[in-house]
Structures are given as structure tokens and as C-alpha cells.
Steps between C-alpha positions, in 0.01 A plus 500: 500500500605138448849358538714432193437165333862395564439486874203264476705177468710596802194585711331176399811296586524667840134430573546131422812489718314664788224242467746210511692648793176560689402137459846393619462731801179322595680168457774621733248609760327164476834321541579716804160413644571132446831534684356702788194278541699182454225367275625296207162534328568872449796418278265388221331838442838672534644274232201550269526878536876487439452301180231745388736794559783330316273427202399866484860623533676234297254420224215745461683828566781440247253383234281802557801732489616358167155524344456857626838605362424343163161668489657836589759465220257383236199702604303184565263407777659349811178409674486127562242360734671163558797608716293759684230244579759249622666764719160591642429136586841466663432806716160356593669167583741688725210667679332164547824357640517786749136446595556127542804562716300739716229238548759239599660736753166592659409134566 
């Protein structure tokens, strides 16, 4: 049994928020690592991850929420590959920042 259609926009919005908050969490961990290690170079990946998280939370998530709500009201299709692809790339960028920070710390 599937959930009512009215709950889909809310679930989608929460998923986008979780994604943005997860990216910000990684940025926070990278910033903590920079502070603990005393390595200024680690600030760069932390900043990149923070910007990625803010883009997801501040730009992509609200746009996606509005388009999902409109689609739910009008019976249209809310699937848009552009924002999802950008969010995916931002999450990948965050992972690469974490990997780069790990390589810097291990040197």
C-alpha cells in the first residue's frame, strides 16, 4: 500500500534537507579536523563542502520543494534531472573533499 499523494512533497523536501545537512555535517567534521591538526590546507575542503551543503539547503531544496508542491496540486510530473544531478555532483564533491583531507592528514 502506497502513501497518500499529499505526503510526497513533504517526504521529498525532508530528503533534500537531510542531504544538505549531511553535507554540512561533513564540512563541520573537516573544519574540526583542520582545527585539531592545525593544518590550514584542510580549511579549503571544509569550505568547499560547506558551500556545497549551503547550495543544497538554500537553493536546490527550496526549488525542488516548490516544484514538487506544484506538481502535486496540478497532477503534473515533478521529476527534474537538473537539480538532482547537481545535488549528486555536490555530494560527490564533498566526498572528494573528505578524501583529499584524509590524504593531507596522512602525509
